[in-house]
C-alpha positions as a Markdown table, in Angstrom:
| # | Residue | x | y | z |
|---|---|---|---|---|
| 1 | Met | 22.6 | -27.2 | 6.4 |
| 2 | Val | 23.2 | -25.3 | 3.1 |
| 3 | Asn | 24.6 | -27.4 | 0.3 |
| 4 | Asn | 24.3 | -25.0 | -2.6 |
| 5 | Ile | 23.3 | -21.5 | -3.4 |
| 6 | Thr | 21.9 | -21.2 | -6.9 |
| 7 | Ser | 21.6 | -17.8 | -8.6 |
| 8 | Phe | 19.7 | -16.6 | -11.7 |
| 9 | His | 20.4 | -13.4 | -13.6 |
| 10 | Val | 17.0 | -11.7 | -14.3 |
| 11 | Ser | 16.3 | -8.8 | -16.6 |
| 12 | Ile | 13.1 | -6.8 | -16.3 |
| 13 | Asp | 11.8 | -4.4 | -19.0 |
| 14 | Asn | 9.0 | -2.4 | -17.5 |
| 15 | Arg | 6.9 | -1.3 | -20.5 |
| 16 | Thr | 3.9 | -0.5 | -18.4 |
| 17 | Gly | 2.7 | 3.0 | -17.4 |
| 18 | Asn | 3.4 | 2.4 | -13.7 |
| 19 | Ala | 6.3 | 1.6 | -11.5 |
| 20 | Ile | 6.6 | -2.0 | -10.5 |
| 21 | Ser | 8.7 | -3.9 | -8.0 |
| 22 | Phe | 9.8 | -7.4 | -7.6 |
| 23 | Pro | 11.2 | -8.2 | -4.1 |
| 24 | Ser | 13.1 | -11.4 | -3.7 |
| 25 | Ser | 9.9 | -12.9 | -2.2 |
| 26 | Ala | 8.3 | -12.6 | -5.6 |
| 27 | Phe | 10.4 | -15.4 | -7.1 |
| 28 | Leu | 10.0 | -19.2 | -6.6 |
| 29 | Leu | 12.0 | -22.0 | -8.1 |
| 30 | Lys | 10.7 | -25.5 | -8.8 |
| 31 | Asp | 12.8 | -28.4 | -9.9 |
| 32 | Gly | 11.8 | -31.4 | -12.1 |
| 33 | Ser | 10.4 | -33.3 | -9.2 |
| 34 | Gly | 8.2 | -30.5 | -8.0 |
| 35 | Gln | 10.4 | -29.4 | -5.1 |
| 36 | Gln | 9.9 | -25.7 | -4.3 |
| 37 | Phe | 12.7 | -23.3 | -3.4 |
| 38 | Arg | 12.0 | -19.8 | -2.1 |
| 39 | Ser | 14.4 | -17.1 | -2.9 |
| 40 | Ile | 16.7 | -15.6 | -0.3 |
| 41 | Thr | 17.9 | -12.1 | 0.2 |
| 42 | Pro | 21.5 | -10.9 | -0.5 |
| 43 | Glu | 21.9 | -10.4 | 3.2 |
| 44 | Lys | 21.1 | -14.0 | 3.9 |
| 45 | Val | 23.6 | -15.1 | 1.2 |
| 46 | Arg | 26.3 | -13.0 | 2.8 |
| 47 | Glu | 25.5 | -14.6 | 6.2 |
| 48 | Ile | 25.8 | -18.1 | 4.7 |
| 49 | Val | 29.0 | -17.4 | 2.8 |
| 50 | Ser | 30.7 | -15.6 | 5.7 |
| 51 | Lys | 30.5 | -18.7 | 7.8 |
| 52 | Asp | 33.0 | -20.3 | 5.3 |
| 53 | Thr | 35.2 | -17.3 | 4.8 |
| 54 | Val | 38.2 | -19.0 | 6.2 |
| 55 | Tyr | 38.0 | -21.5 | 3.4 |
| 56 | Leu | 37.7 | -18.9 | 0.7 |
| 57 | Ile | 40.7 | -16.7 | 1.6 |
| 58 | Pro | 44.0 | -18.2 | 0.4 |
| 59 | Tyr | 46.8 | -19.0 | 2.7 |
| 60 | Pro | 49.6 | -16.4 | 2.1 |
| 61 | Tyr | 52.0 | -18.5 | 0.1 |
| 62 | Val | 55.4 | -17.0 | -0.5 |
| 63 | Gly | 55.9 | -16.7 | -4.2 |
| 64 | Tyr | 52.5 | -15.3 | -5.0 |
| 65 | Tyr | 52.3 | -12.2 | -2.9 |
| 66 | Tyr | 55.8 | -10.6 | -3.3 |
| 67 | Leu | 56.9 | -9.4 | -6.7 |
| 68 | Glu | 60.5 | -10.6 | -6.2 |
| 69 | Asp | 59.4 | -14.1 | -5.3 |
| 70 | Gln | 56.9 | -14.1 | -8.1 |
| 71 | Ala | 59.5 | -13.2 | -10.6 |
| 72 | Met | 61.9 | -15.8 | -9.2 |
| 73 | Met | 59.3 | -18.5 | -9.4 |
| 74 | Ala | 57.9 | -17.5 | -12.9 |
| 75 | His | 60.5 | -19.5 | -14.8 |
| 76 | Glu | 59.5 | -22.7 | -12.8 |
| 77 | Asn | 55.8 | -22.3 | -13.5 |
| 78 | Ala | 55.0 | -24.7 | -16.3 |
| 79 | Phe | 51.3 | -23.8 | -16.2 |
| 80 | Glu | 50.9 | -20.4 | -17.8 |
| 81 | Ser | 47.5 | -18.9 | -17.1 |
| 82 | Ser | 46.2 | -15.4 | -16.3 |
| 83 | Met | 43.8 | -17.0 | -13.9 |
| 84 | Pro | 44.5 | -16.7 | -10.2 |
| 85 | Phe | 45.7 | -19.9 | -8.4 |
| 86 | Tyr | 42.7 | -19.7 | -6.0 |
| 87 | Ala | 39.0 | -18.8 | -6.5 |
| 88 | Glu | 38.5 | -15.0 | -6.1 |
| 89 | Tyr | 36.3 | -13.9 | -3.3 |
| 90 | His | 34.4 | -10.7 | -3.7 |
| 91 | Pro | 31.6 | -10.5 | -1.1 |
| 92 | Gln | 30.6 | -7.1 | -2.3 |
| 93 | Asp | 29.4 | -8.7 | -5.5 |
| 94 | Ile | 26.6 | -10.4 | -3.6 |
| 95 | Phe | 25.0 | -7.0 | -3.2 |
| 96 | Thr | 26.2 | -5.1 | -6.3 |
| 97 | Arg | 24.9 | -7.8 | -8.7 |
| 98 | Ala | 21.6 | -8.5 | -6.9 |
| 99 | Leu | 18.3 | -7.5 | -8.5 |
| 100 | Thr | 17.1 | -4.3 | -6.9 |
| 101 | Glu | 14.0 | -4.4 | -4.6 |
| 102 | Glu | 13.3 | -0.8 | -5.3 |
| 103 | Pro | 10.5 | 0.0 | -7.7 |
| 104 | Ile | 11.4 | -0.1 | -11.4 |
| 105 | Leu | 10.0 | 3.1 | -13.0 |
| 106 | Lys | 7.7 | 3.1 | -15.9 |
| 107 | Asn | 9.5 | 2.5 | -19.3 |
| 108 | Ser | 12.7 | 1.5 | -17.4 |
| 109 | Lys | 14.8 | -1.6 | -17.2 |
| 110 | Ala | 16.6 | -3.4 | -14.3 |
| 111 | Ser | 18.6 | -6.5 | -14.1 |
| 112 | Gly | 20.4 | -8.5 | -11.4 |
| 113 | Val | 20.8 | -11.8 | -9.6 |
| 114 | Val | 18.2 | -13.6 | -7.6 |
| 115 | Tyr | 19.5 | -16.2 | -5.1 |
| 116 | Phe | 18.0 | -19.6 | -4.0 |
| 117 | Ile | 19.1 | -22.3 | -1.6 |
| 118 | Ala | 18.7 | -25.1 | -4.1 |
| 119 | Asp | 20.8 | -28.0 | -5.4 |
| 120 | Leu | 19.8 | -28.7 | -9.0 |
| 121 | Glu | 22.5 | -31.3 | -9.5 |
| 122 | Arg | 20.1 | -34.2 | -9.7 |
| 123 | Ser | 17.4 | -32.4 | -11.7 |
| 124 | Asp | 17.1 | -32.1 | -15.5 |
| 125 | Tyr | 14.4 | -29.5 | -15.5 |
| 126 | Ala | 13.6 | -26.4 | -13.5 |
| 127 | Glu | 11.1 | -23.6 | -13.6 |
| 128 | Leu | 11.5 | -20.0 | -12.3 |
| 129 | Leu | 8.1 | -18.5 | -11.3 |
| 130 | Val | 7.5 | -14.8 | -10.8 |
| 131 | Phe | 4.5 | -13.6 | -8.7 |
| 132 | Ser | 3.1 | -10.2 | -8.3 |
| 133 | Asn | 3.4 | -8.1 | -5.2 |
| 134 | Gly | 5.9 | -10.5 | -3.6 |
| 135 | Lys | 3.2 | -12.9 | -2.6 |
| 136 | Val | 3.7 | -16.5 | -3.7 |
| 137 | Ala | 0.0 | -17.3 | -4.1 |
| 138 | Gly | -2.3 | -17.9 | -7.0 |
| 139 | Glu | -1.0 | -18.1 | -10.6 |
| 140 | Pro | 2.4 | -16.6 | -11.3 |
| 141 | Ile | 2.6 | -13.7 | -13.7 |
| 142 | Ala | 5.5 | -15.3 | -15.5 |
| 143 | Lys | 7.0 | -18.8 | -15.9 |
| 144 | Phe | 10.4 | -19.5 | -17.2 |
| 145 | Pro | 11.0 | -23.2 | -17.8 |
| 146 | Phe | 14.5 | -24.5 | -18.7 |
| 147 | Ala | 16.3 | -27.7 | -19.2 |
| 148 | Ile | 19.4 | -28.5 | -17.1 |
| 149 | Thr | 22.1 | -30.3 | -19.1 |
| 150 | Lys | 25.2 | -31.8 | -17.6 |
């Protein structure tokens, strides 16, 4: 059962003389109690999210989808906001915002989102670990500790 998908925006600046790559398997997340979470691919995120799609798409309420009804109801709306009345669902963003798994050329930059199945609600500390060649073994090449405040 999936309780929460956690994402981190990662930026990589390749200042080496070679192309480097960081597939999703190169990232590991540890919480304050030492619990490990492996990253998941955007394809897996889409599979998980698509199971709940019926809950993410709004019911077609009259008054929000037709311009005439919207104009008629506008004067009764005491809550003025530019935000939609439901959470927006853009499944294509799962892929377009994900960190590329393609090699990052020398002297180039790449940024994107890395996904984890992790619930950090009860944790006050976490650490993002990055390993070389996508193998979670040995010492990580980078550690990013951070505090979780609520």
